C-alpha positions in Angstrom: 68.2 59.3 29.9 69.5 57.4 32.9 70.6 53.8 32.6 72.0 51.3 35.1 74.2 48.2 34.9 76.3 45.8 37.0 80.0 45.2 37.3 82.1 46.0 34.2 85.6 44.9 35.5 87.4 47.1 33.0 85.6 45.6 30.0 83.3 48.2 28.4 82.5 46.4 25.1 78.8 46.2 26.1 78.7 49.8 27.0 80.2 50.8 23.6 77.7 48.6 21.8 74.9 50.1 23.9 76.0 53.7 23.1 76.1 52.9 19.4 72.8 51.2 19.3 70.9 53.9 21.2 72.8 56.9 19.9 73.6 58.2 23.4 75.2 61.5 24.3 77.1 63.0 27.3 73.7 64.1 28.6 72.9 60.5 29.2 74.1 58.8 32.4 75.1 55.2 33.1 75.1 54.1 36.7 77.6 51.2 37.3 77.0 49.3 40.5 80.6 48.7 41.5 83.8 46.9 40.3 84.1 49.3 37.4 87.8 48.5 37.0 89.2 51.9 36.2 90.9 52.3 39.6 92.8 49.0 39.7 96.4 49.0 38.4 97.5 52.5 39.4 97.5 56.0 37.9 99.3 55.5 34.6 97.8 52.2 33.5 94.3 53.2 34.6 94.7 56.6 32.9 94.7 55.0 29.4 91.4 53.2 30.2 89.9 56.4 31.5 90.9 58.3 28.4 89.1 55.8 26.2 86.1 55.6 28.5 85.8 59.4 28.5 85.5 59.4 24.7 82.3 57.4 24.8 79.1 59.5 24.3 77.7 58.9 27.8 78.5 60.0 31.4 79.3 57.6 34.2 78.1 57.6 37.8 79.8 54.7 39.6 79.5 53.0 43.0 82.6 51.6 44.7 83.0 47.8 44.5 85.4 45.5 46.1 87.8 44.8 43.2 89.0 48.3 43.0 90.6 51.1 45.0 88.4 53.6 46.8 88.6 56.9 44.9 88.9 58.9 48.1 92.3 57.1 48.7 93.7 58.2 45.3 95.4 61.6 45.2 94.0 62.6 41.8 90.4 62.5 43.0 88.7 65.6 44.4 85.3 66.2 45.9 82.7 68.2 44.0 78.9 68.5 43.9 76.8 66.6 41.3 73.2 65.5 41.4 72.6 67.3 44.7 75.4 65.4 46.6 79.1 65.1 47.0 81.0 62.9 44.4 84.6 62.1 43.7 86.0 63.1 40.3 89.2 63.8 38.5 89.3 67.1 36.6 90.9 65.4 33.7 87.9 63.0 33.4 84.8 65.0 34.3 82.4 62.4 32.9 83.7 59.7 35.2 82.1 60.2 38.7 82.2 58.1 41.8 79.5 58.3 44.5 80.4 59.0 48.1 78.9 56.4 50.5 76.0 57.8 52.4 75.2 60.7 50.1 71.7 61.3 48.8 71.5 62.1 45.0 68.7 63.5 42.9 68.5 61.3 39.7 65.5 61.4 37.5 63.6 63.3 40.1 64.2 60.6 42.7 66.2 60.6 45.9 68.8 57.9 45.8 71.4 56.7 48.4 74.7 55.1 47.4 76.5 52.5 49.6 79.5 50.8 48.1 81.9 48.1 49.0 81.9 44.4 49.9 84.1 41.4 50.7 86.2 39.7 48.1 85.6 35.9 48.1 88.9 35.6 46.2 90.8 37.7 48.8 93.4 35.0 49.6 94.1 34.3 45.9 94.5 37.9 45.1 96.9 38.5 48.0 99.1 35.5 47.2 99.3 36.5 43.5 99.7 40.2 44.2 96.7 40.9 42.1 95.1 43.9 43.6 93.4 43.6 47.0 92.7 46.5 49.3 91.9 46.2 53.0 89.4 49.0 52.9 87.1 47.2 50.4 84.3 47.0 53.0 82.6 50.0 54.5 84.4 51.2 57.6 82.8 52.0 60.9 83.1 55.7 59.9 81.2 55.1 56.7 78.5 53.0 58.4 78.0 55.8 60.9 77.8 58.4 58.1 75.2 56.3 56.2 73.1 55.8 59.4 73.2 59.5 60.3 72.1 60.4 56.8 69.2 58.0 56.8 68.2 59.3 60.2 68.0 62.8 58.6 65.9 61.4 55.8 63.6 59.7 58.3 64.6 56.3 56.7 62.8 57.0 53.5 64.4 57.2 50.1 63.3 56.3 46.6 66.2 54.1 45.3 69.2 52.4 46.8 72.5 51.7 45.0 74.8 49.1 46.6 77.5 46.8 45.4 76.6 43.8 47.4 73.1 43.0 48.9 71.6 42.6 52.3 72.4 39.3 54.0 68.8 38.1 54.1 68.7 38.5 50.3 71.6 36.2 49.6 69.3 33.1 49.3 67.5 35.0 46.5 70.7 34.9 44.5 72.2 31.6 45.7 69.7 28.7 46.2 72.5 27.0 48.2 74.4 28.1 51.2 76.4 31.2 50.6 80.2 31.0 50.8 81.6 30.8 54.3 83.2 34.2 54.1 83.0 37.5 56.0 79.5 38.9 55.5 79.9 42.0 57.7 78.7 44.3 54.9 75.8 42.1 54.0 74.6 41.8 57.6 74.9 45.6 58.1 72.9 46.2 54.9 70.2 43.8 56.2 69.7 46.0 59.3 69.3 49.0 57.0 66.8 47.3 54.7 64.7 46.3 57.7 64.3 49.9 58.7 64.3 51.6 55.3 61.3 52.6 53.2 62.2 52.5 49.5 60.9 51.8 46.0 63.7 49.8 44.6 67.1 48.5 45.6 69.8 47.9 42.9 73.0 45.9 43.5 75.7 44.2 41.4 78.6 42.0 42.7 77.0 38.6 42.1 77.2 38.5 38.3 73.5 37.8 37.9 70.7 39.5 36.2 67.5 38.9 38.2 64.8 40.9 39.8 63.1 39.6 42.9 60.4 41.9 44.3 62.0 45.3 45.0 65.5 44.0 44.7 67.2 44.1 41.3 70.5 42.3 40.8 72.4 43.4 37.7 75.4 42.2 35.8 75.7 42.5 32.0 72.1 43.9 31.4 71.8 47.6 30.8 68.3 48.8 31.7 66.5 52.0 32.1 66.9 53.4 35.6 63.7 53.3 37.7 61.8 50.8 35.5 59.8 48.5 37.7 58.9 45.8 35.2 62.3 44.9 33.9 64.2 41.7 34.8 63.1 38.2 35.5 
């Protein structure tokens, strides 16, 4: 089975409970929509968390968030092929995979594109406190170009979209008031993609909300079946 959830921020209590309740195995996959929290403090401290996570009876397929290092910038990560596309993995932890932005993956018989990253609204606080902020948190021009070229190749038609943040025009769906006066470069770019893209469903995390509005599903603590159209409020 394939499941999907929002940000975990290094706290996997709900994942452990879920695995116990549904008697999962390594054949099952949990998609995490960014801010996983296992690439945060550095190799040694993160390694202990990864060891514990690897022992859970489930496999992980993660999107890059903004409160974590990009796996491609960490020396222990290598590229390999999974689900029909390129992923980042560490040989020591083969069940902990990170998507490469712009890749198309085959999951549950569906074609899915992954686009990670976003802006940290707490950027200044994190910098002042020395609490983990990375300047490449948002997609670079190179990544944007890679995503666009891949969608051109796919004739702008996929089944599912995985992002950390959401398109700019969807912010009002999450916040009934004016969104924070922050850098929305990623959201504005994602809006241009959504306007051109034909898709069934778009999943995103980042906003710590569980709500479904039309074809857009925002996830936080809920763990749902991947591809289900009738879940959420």
